[in-house]
N, CA, C and O atoms as a CHARMM CRD file, in Angstrom:
* protein
*
  224
    1    1 MET  N    -24.75500  20.42400   9.02400 PROA 1      0.00000
    2    1 MET  CA   -23.83400  19.39600   8.57100 PROA 1      0.00000
    3    1 MET  C    -22.41700  19.78800   8.98200 PROA 1      0.00000
    4    1 MET  O    -22.00300  20.93200   8.79700 PROA 1      0.00000
    5    2 ASP  N    -21.69000  18.84600   9.53200 PROA 2      0.00000
    6    2 ASP  CA   -20.33100  19.05600  10.01400 PROA 2      0.00000
    7    2 ASP  C    -19.36300  18.98200   8.83300 PROA 2      0.00000
    8    2 ASP  O    -19.21400  17.92900   8.21200 PROA 2      0.00000
    9    3 MET  N    -18.71800  20.08400   8.53000 PROA 3      0.00000
   10    3 MET  CA   -17.78600  20.14000   7.40500 PROA 3      0.00000
   11    3 MET  C    -16.35300  20.19700   7.94600 PROA 3      0.00000
   12    3 MET  O    -16.07000  20.87900   8.93100 PROA 3      0.00000
   13    4 ILE  N    -15.46800  19.47100   7.28200 PROA 4      0.00000
   14    4 ILE  CA   -14.06100  19.39400   7.68000 PROA 4      0.00000
   15    4 ILE  C    -13.21000  19.87700   6.50900 PROA 4      0.00000
   16    4 ILE  O    -13.49500  19.57000   5.35200 PROA 4      0.00000
   17    5 HSD  N    -12.16600  20.63200   6.82300 PROA 5      0.00000
   18    5 HSD  CA   -11.25200  21.07400   5.77700 PROA 5      0.00000
   19    5 HSD  C    -10.27700  19.94400   5.47600 PROA 5      0.00000
   20    5 HSD  O     -9.54700  19.49200   6.35800 PROA 5      0.00000
   21    6 SER  N    -10.27000  19.49600   4.23900 PROA 6      0.00000
   22    6 SER  CA    -9.35200  18.43500   3.81200 PROA 6      0.00000
   23    6 SER  C     -8.52000  18.96100   2.65400 PROA 6      0.00000
   24    6 SER  O     -8.61400  20.13100   2.28400 PROA 6      0.00000
   25    7 LYS  N     -7.71100  18.08700   2.09500 PROA 7      0.00000
   26    7 LYS  CA    -6.88600  18.52300   0.96200 PROA 7      0.00000
   27    7 LYS  C     -7.72100  18.80200  -0.28300 PROA 7      0.00000
   28    7 LYS  O     -7.22500  19.37900  -1.25100 PROA 7      0.00000
   29    8 PHE  N     -8.99400  18.39200  -0.25800 PROA 8      0.00000
   30    8 PHE  CA    -9.89400  18.64100  -1.37900 PROA 8      0.00000
   31    8 PHE  C    -10.82700  19.81400  -1.11800 PROA 8      0.00000
   32    8 PHE  O    -11.70100  20.09600  -1.93800 PROA 8      0.00000
   33    9 GLY  N    -10.66100  20.49800  -0.00100 PROA 9      0.00000
   34    9 GLY  CA   -11.52500  21.61100   0.37000 PROA 9      0.00000
   35    9 GLY  C    -12.37500  21.21000   1.56100 PROA 9      0.00000
   36    9 GLY  O    -12.00200  20.32200   2.32800 PROA 9      0.00000
   37   10 TYR  N    -13.52200  21.86600   1.71600 PROA 10     0.00000
   38   10 TYR  CA   -14.42100  21.52300   2.81700 PROA 10     0.00000
   39   10 TYR  C    -15.36600  20.42500   2.37800 PROA 10     0.00000
   40   10 TYR  O    -16.04700  20.54600   1.35900 PROA 10     0.00000
   41   11 GLU  N    -15.40300  19.34400   3.15700 PROA 11     0.00000
   42   11 GLU  CA   -16.22200  18.18100   2.83000 PROA 11     0.00000
   43   11 GLU  C    -16.90000  17.65800   4.09400 PROA 11     0.00000
   44   11 GLU  O    -16.44900  17.93700   5.20500 PROA 11     0.00000
   45   12 PRO  N    -17.98000  16.90300   3.92600 PROA 12     0.00000
   46   12 PRO  CA   -18.58900  16.24000   5.08400 PROA 12     0.00000
   47   12 PRO  C    -17.63100  15.20000   5.67100 PROA 12     0.00000
   48   12 PRO  O    -16.77700  14.66300   4.96600 PROA 12     0.00000
   49   13 ARG  N    -17.78100  14.92500   6.95500 PROA 13     0.00000
   50   13 ARG  CA   -16.90600  13.98800   7.65900 PROA 13     0.00000
   51   13 ARG  C    -16.89400  12.61000   6.98100 PROA 13     0.00000
   52   13 ARG  O    -15.84400  11.97100   6.91700 PROA 13     0.00000
   53   14 ALA  N    -18.03300  12.15100   6.48000 PROA 14     0.00000
   54   14 ALA  CA   -18.11000  10.83700   5.83900 PROA 14     0.00000
   55   14 ALA  C    -17.22900  10.77900   4.58600 PROA 14     0.00000
   56   14 ALA  O    -16.59600   9.75700   4.32100 PROA 14     0.00000
   57   15 PHE  N    -17.18700  11.86600   3.82200 PROA 15     0.00000
   58   15 PHE  CA   -16.35000  11.89300   2.61700 PROA 15     0.00000
   59   15 PHE  C    -14.87300  11.84500   2.98400 PROA 15     0.00000
   60   15 PHE  O    -14.09000  11.14700   2.33900 PROA 15     0.00000
   61   16 VAL  N    -14.49200  12.59000   4.02500 PROA 16     0.00000
   62   16 VAL  CA   -13.09400  12.61300   4.46800 PROA 16     0.00000
   63   16 VAL  C    -12.67300  11.22200   4.94400 PROA 16     0.00000
   64   16 VAL  O    -11.57800  10.75700   4.62800 PROA 16     0.00000
   65   17 ASN  N    -13.55100  10.56000   5.70700 PROA 17     0.00000
   66   17 ASN  CA   -13.23400   9.20600   6.17900 PROA 17     0.00000
   67   17 ASN  C    -13.11300   8.22800   5.02300 PROA 17     0.00000
   68   17 ASN  O    -12.22500   7.37500   5.02500 PROA 17     0.00000
   69   18 ALA  N    -13.99200   8.34000   4.03700 PROA 18     0.00000
   70   18 ALA  CA   -13.92700   7.44600   2.87500 PROA 18     0.00000
   71   18 ALA  C    -12.63800   7.68500   2.09000 PROA 18     0.00000
   72   18 ALA  O    -11.99900   6.73100   1.64600 PROA 18     0.00000
   73   19 ASP  N    -12.25300   8.95000   1.91800 PROA 19     0.00000
   74   19 ASP  CA   -11.00500   9.26500   1.21700 PROA 19     0.00000
   75   19 ASP  C     -9.80500   8.67500   1.94900 PROA 19     0.00000
   76   19 ASP  O     -8.88700   8.14600   1.32300 PROA 19     0.00000
   77   20 ALA  N     -9.81500   8.76600   3.27600 PROA 20     0.00000
   78   20 ALA  CA    -8.70000   8.23500   4.07100 PROA 20     0.00000
   79   20 ALA  C     -8.60700   6.72500   3.93000 PROA 20     0.00000
   80   20 ALA  O     -7.50900   6.18500   3.79900 PROA 20     0.00000
   81   21 ARG  N     -9.74100   6.03500   3.95400 PROA 21     0.00000
   82   21 ARG  CA    -9.72500   4.57400   3.79800 PROA 21     0.00000
   83   21 ARG  C     -9.22500   4.17600   2.42300 PROA 21     0.00000
   84   21 ARG  O     -8.45000   3.22900   2.29500 PROA 21     0.00000
   85   22 LEU  N     -9.66200   4.89300   1.38600 PROA 22     0.00000
   86   22 LEU  CA    -9.20400   4.57800   0.03100 PROA 22     0.00000
   87   22 LEU  C     -7.70100   4.80500  -0.12500 PROA 22     0.00000
   88   22 LEU  O     -7.00400   3.98900  -0.72800 PROA 22     0.00000
   89   23 GLU  N     -7.20800   5.91100   0.42000 PROA 23     0.00000
   90   23 GLU  CA    -5.77800   6.18900   0.32300 PROA 23     0.00000
   91   23 GLU  C     -4.95400   5.15200   1.07500 PROA 23     0.00000
   92   23 GLU  O     -3.88500   4.75000   0.61400 PROA 23     0.00000
   93   24 LYS  N     -5.44800   4.72100   2.22700 PROA 24     0.00000
   94   24 LYS  CA    -4.75400   3.68500   2.99000 PROA 24     0.00000
   95   24 LYS  C     -4.72700   2.38000   2.21100 PROA 24     0.00000
   96   24 LYS  O     -3.69700   1.70600   2.16900 PROA 24     0.00000
   97   25 TRP  N     -5.84900   2.01200   1.59000 PROA 25     0.00000
   98   25 TRP  CA    -5.92900   0.77900   0.80500 PROA 25     0.00000
   99   25 TRP  C     -4.97600   0.85600  -0.38600 PROA 25     0.00000
  100   25 TRP  O     -4.26600  -0.10800  -0.67300 PROA 25     0.00000
  101   26 LEU  N     -4.95500   2.00300  -1.08500 PROA 26     0.00000
  102   26 LEU  CA    -4.05400   2.14900  -2.23200 PROA 26     0.00000
  103   26 LEU  C     -2.59400   2.02900  -1.81400 PROA 26     0.00000
  104   26 LEU  O     -1.79100   1.41400  -2.51500 PROA 26     0.00000
  105   27 LYS  N     -2.25200   2.61800  -0.67000 PROA 27     0.00000
  106   27 LYS  CA    -0.87800   2.53200  -0.18000 PROA 27     0.00000
  107   27 LYS  C     -0.50500   1.08500   0.13900 PROA 27     0.00000
  108   27 LYS  O      0.60000   0.64200  -0.17600 PROA 27     0.00000
  109   28 GLN  N     -1.43300   0.34400   0.76600 PROA 28     0.00000
  110   28 GLN  CA    -1.16800  -1.06100   1.08700 PROA 28     0.00000
  111   28 GLN  C     -1.01300  -1.89100  -0.17600 PROA 28     0.00000
  112   28 GLN  O     -0.13300  -2.75000  -0.24100 PROA 28     0.00000
  113   29 GLU  N     -1.85000  -1.65200  -1.18300 PROA 29     0.00000
  114   29 GLU  CA    -1.74400  -2.38800  -2.44300 PROA 29     0.00000
  115   29 GLU  C     -0.41900  -2.09600  -3.14000 PROA 29     0.00000
  116   29 GLU  O      0.21100  -3.00100  -3.68700 PROA 29     0.00000
  117   30 LYS  N     -0.00300  -0.84700  -3.12100 PROA 30     0.00000
  118   30 LYS  CA     1.26700  -0.47100  -3.74800 PROA 30     0.00000
  119   30 LYS  C      2.43100  -1.15400  -3.03600 PROA 30     0.00000
  120   30 LYS  O      3.35400  -1.65000  -3.68300 PROA 30     0.00000
  121   31 THR  N      2.38900  -1.18100  -1.70500 PROA 31     0.00000
  122   31 THR  CA     3.44000  -1.83400  -0.92200 PROA 31     0.00000
  123   31 THR  C      3.45300  -3.33000  -1.18400 PROA 31     0.00000
  124   31 THR  O      4.51600  -3.93100  -1.33900 PROA 31     0.00000
  125   32 LYS  N      2.26100  -3.93400  -1.23300 PROA 32     0.00000
  126   32 LYS  CA     2.16900  -5.37000  -1.48600 PROA 32     0.00000
  127   32 LYS  C      2.71800  -5.70700  -2.87400 PROA 32     0.00000
  128   32 LYS  O      3.42900  -6.69800  -3.03900 PROA 32     0.00000
  129   33 GLU  N      2.39000  -4.89000  -3.86200 PROA 33     0.00000
  130   33 GLU  CA     2.87700  -5.11800  -5.22700 PROA 33     0.00000
  131   33 GLU  C      4.39700  -4.97300  -5.28200 PROA 33     0.00000
  132   33 GLU  O      5.07500  -5.74800  -5.95800 PROA 33     0.00000
  133   34 LYS  N      4.92300  -3.99000  -4.57900 PROA 34     0.00000
  134   34 LYS  CA     6.36800  -3.77200  -4.55000 PROA 34     0.00000
  135   34 LYS  C      7.07200  -4.96400  -3.90400 PROA 34     0.00000
  136   34 LYS  O      8.10600  -5.41800  -4.39300 PROA 34     0.00000
  137   35 ASN  N      6.50400  -5.47400  -2.79400 PROA 35     0.00000
  138   35 ASN  CA     7.10600  -6.61600  -2.10900 PROA 35     0.00000
  139   35 ASN  C      7.06000  -7.86900  -2.97100 PROA 35     0.00000
  140   35 ASN  O      8.01400  -8.64800  -2.97400 PROA 35     0.00000
  141   36 GLU  N      5.97300  -8.07700  -3.69800 PROA 36     0.00000
  142   36 GLU  CA     5.87000  -9.25200  -4.56200 PROA 36     0.00000
  143   36 GLU  C      6.87100  -9.18400  -5.70400 PROA 36     0.00000
  144   36 GLU  O      7.47400 -10.19600  -6.06000 PROA 36     0.00000
  145   37 SER  N      7.05500  -7.99100  -6.28600 PROA 37     0.00000
  146   37 SER  CA     7.99000  -7.87200  -7.40200 PROA 37     0.00000
  147   37 SER  C      9.42900  -8.03100  -6.92500 PROA 37     0.00000
  148   37 SER  O     10.25300  -8.60600  -7.63700 PROA 37     0.00000
  149   38 SER  N      9.74500  -7.53100  -5.73000 PROA 38     0.00000
  150   38 SER  CA    11.11400  -7.67500  -5.23000 PROA 38     0.00000
  151   38 SER  C     11.39100  -9.11900  -4.84100 PROA 38     0.00000
  152   38 SER  O     12.53000  -9.57600  -4.93800 PROA 38     0.00000
  153   39 LYS  N     10.36600  -9.84300  -4.40400 PROA 39     0.00000
  154   39 LYS  CA    10.54100 -11.24700  -4.03900 PROA 39     0.00000
  155   39 LYS  C     10.81700 -12.08000  -5.29300 PROA 39     0.00000
  156   39 LYS  O     11.61700 -13.01500  -5.25700 PROA 39     0.00000
  157   40 LYS  N     10.15200 -11.73900  -6.40300 PROA 40     0.00000
  158   40 LYS  CA    10.38600 -12.45400  -7.65600 PROA 40     0.00000
  159   40 LYS  C     11.80100 -12.20400  -8.15800 PROA 40     0.00000
  160   40 LYS  O     12.43100 -13.10700  -8.70800 PROA 40     0.00000
  161   41 GLN  N     12.30700 -10.99200  -7.97500 PROA 41     0.00000
  162   41 GLN  CA    13.64600 -10.65100  -8.44600 PROA 41     0.00000
  163   41 GLN  C     14.72400 -11.28200  -7.58100 PROA 41     0.00000
  164   41 GLN  O     15.86000 -11.43600  -8.02900 PROA 41     0.00000
  165   42 SER  N     14.39000 -11.64800  -6.35300 PROA 42     0.00000
  166   42 SER  CA    15.40200 -12.18700  -5.44900 PROA 42     0.00000
  167   42 SER  C     15.69800 -13.66200  -5.71800 PROA 42     0.00000
  168   42 SER  O     16.63200 -14.21400  -5.13500 PROA 42     0.00000
  169   43 THR  N     14.92800 -14.30500  -6.58200 PROA 43     0.00000
  170   43 THR  CA    15.19400 -15.69500  -6.92700 PROA 43     0.00000
  171   43 THR  C     16.35400 -15.73200  -7.92200 PROA 43     0.00000
  172   43 THR  O     16.33400 -15.02500  -8.92900 PROA 43     0.00000
  173   44 SER  N     17.34400 -16.54100  -7.64300 PROA 44     0.00000
  174   44 SER  CA    18.52800 -16.58800  -8.49000 PROA 44     0.00000
  175   44 SER  C     18.26400 -17.39200  -9.76600 PROA 44     0.00000
  176   44 SER  O     17.19200 -17.97100  -9.94100 PROA 44     0.00000
  177   45 LYS  N     19.26100 -17.41300 -10.64700 PROA 45     0.00000
  178   45 LYS  CA    19.12100 -18.11800 -11.92200 PROA 45     0.00000
  179   45 LYS  C     18.96600 -19.62500 -11.73500 PROA 45     0.00000
  180   45 LYS  O     18.30900 -20.28300 -12.54300 PROA 45     0.00000
  181   46 ASP  N     19.56600 -20.17900 -10.67700 PROA 46     0.00000
  182   46 ASP  CA    19.45700 -21.61100 -10.46000 PROA 46     0.00000
  183   46 ASP  C     18.15600 -21.98900  -9.75200 PROA 46     0.00000
  184   46 ASP  O     17.94400 -23.15600  -9.42100 PROA 46     0.00000
  185   47 GLY  N     17.28700 -21.00400  -9.51900 PROA 47     0.00000
  186   47 GLY  CA    15.97600 -21.28600  -8.96400 PROA 47     0.00000
  187   47 GLY  C     15.90600 -21.28600  -7.45600 PROA 47     0.00000
  188   47 GLY  O     14.83800 -21.51300  -6.88700 PROA 47     0.00000
  189   48 GLN  N     17.00600 -21.03900  -6.80500 PROA 48     0.00000
  190   48 GLN  CA    16.98800 -21.02500  -5.34800 PROA 48     0.00000
  191   48 GLN  C     16.60200 -19.63900  -4.85100 PROA 48     0.00000
  192   48 GLN  O     17.02900 -18.62100  -5.39600 PROA 48     0.00000
  193   49 ASP  N     15.79600 -19.62400  -3.82100 PROA 49     0.00000
  194   49 ASP  CA    15.31800 -18.37600  -3.24700 PROA 49     0.00000
  195   49 ASP  C     16.43200 -17.70500  -2.46800 PROA 49     0.00000
  196   49 ASP  O     17.00400 -18.31000  -1.56100 PROA 49     0.00000
  197   50 ARG  N     16.74700 -16.47000  -2.80600 PROA 50     0.00000
  198   50 ARG  CA    17.81500 -15.72900  -2.13200 PROA 50     0.00000
  199   50 ARG  C     17.25000 -14.63100  -1.23300 PROA 50     0.00000
  200   50 ARG  O     17.99600 -13.75200  -0.80300 PROA 50     0.00000
  201   51 SER  N     15.95000 -14.66300  -0.94000 PROA 51     0.00000
  202   51 SER  CA    15.34600 -13.62100  -0.11600 PROA 51     0.00000
  203   51 SER  C     15.76100 -13.78800   1.33400 PROA 51     0.00000
  204   51 SER  O     16.21800 -14.85500   1.74300 PROA 51     0.00000
  205   52 ILE  N     15.60100 -12.74900   2.08700 PROA 52     0.00000
  206   52 ILE  CA    15.95700 -12.76500   3.51100 PROA 52     0.00000
  207   52 ILE  C     15.08700 -13.76500   4.25800 PROA 52     0.00000
  208   52 ILE  O     15.56000 -14.41600   5.18900 PROA 52     0.00000
  209   53 ASP  N     13.81500 -13.90000   3.86500 PROA 53     0.00000
  210   53 ASP  CA    12.89600 -14.81400   4.53400 PROA 53     0.00000
  211   53 ASP  C     13.40600 -16.25100   4.49000 PROA 53     0.00000
  212   53 ASP  O     13.20500 -17.00200   5.44400 PROA 53     0.00000
  213   54 SER  N     14.05400 -16.64300   3.41200 PROA 54     0.00000
  214   54 SER  CA    14.51200 -18.01600   3.30600 PROA 54     0.00000
  215   54 SER  C     15.75800 -18.28100   4.15800 PROA 54     0.00000
  216   54 SER  O     16.08100 -19.43600   4.43700 PROA 54     0.00000
  217   55 LEU  N     16.45100 -17.22600   4.56700 PROA 55     0.00000
  218   55 LEU  CA    17.64700 -17.38000   5.37200 PROA 55     0.00000
  219   55 LEU  C     17.33900 -17.55500   6.85500 PROA 55     0.00000
  220   55 LEU  O     18.16500 -18.05700   7.61700 PROA 55     0.00000
  221   56 ILE  N     16.15500 -17.14100   7.24700 PROA 56     0.00000
  222   56 ILE  CA    15.78000 -17.19200   8.66200 PROA 56     0.00000
  223   56 ILE  C     15.29500 -18.56100   9.04700 PROA 56     0.00000
  224   56 ILE  O     14.93600 -18.78600  10.20300 PROA 56     0.00000
């Protein structure tokens, strides 16, 4: 069995690949959540969108 040294120790290649996919997915979800929350905050009190996307 092919073992790879990862941050969790020595693991099979399939485990390392699964960990990498999960970490990538978590990072994307965190970024998406951050972007959604900042977009909500960019709306002014009068209801007009003040985000950069609306200016383009």
